[in-house]
C-alpha positions, 0 to 999 in steps of 0.5 A, spaced: 661 022 691 664 030 690 663 035 685 667 040 682 665 046 679 670 051 676 669 059 675 673 065 671 677 069 675 674 076 671 677 083 672 670 088 674 674 091 667 670 088 664 663 090 666 661 098 663 659 103 668 653 102 667 653 095 668 656 095 674 651 100 677 645 096 676 649 089 680 650 094 685 643 096 686 641 088 685 637 084 678 631 081 680 631 073 682 628 072 673 637 074 672 642 070 673 644 069 680 647 074 683 651 073 689 655 081 691 662 081 695 666 086 698 671 088 692 665 085 686 660 080 684 659 073 682 655 071 677 652 063 677 653 061 669 645 058 666 645 053 663 642 053 658 643 059 653 636 061 654 637 064 660 642 070 659 636 074 656 635 076 661 641 080 661 641 080 654 640 090 655 648 089 659 652 086 653 659 086 657 656 081 662 653 077 657 659 077 652 662 075 659 657 070 661 658 066 653 665 066 656 665 063 661 659 058 658 665 055 653 670 054 658 665 050 662 665 054 668 659 054 673 660 060 675 663 069 674 668 071 679 668 079 679 673 082 682 676 089 681 683 085 683 682 079 678 687 080 671 683 081 665 680 076 661 683 075 654 678 077 649 673 081 653 673 089 653 674 092 657 672 098 660 673 103 665 
């Protein structure tokens, strides 16, 4: 049996400069899984809402995780070349 998951393709502009810097520096293992790539990050959407508490100090990322969860996405691909997502705040 093949399982296919969805992902939200979102612009890195949805993350504040402070949050992008923190993702660039790397997060500890208590946060959702983060996989850096050349133009951004893949971030795993936690199954349980309580799993987002580790990034509550990152309001833009938390909002994106909640939006992705509502869309039944398993991952968010934050990419510098991706489009902006309606409903998410945009930062410079």
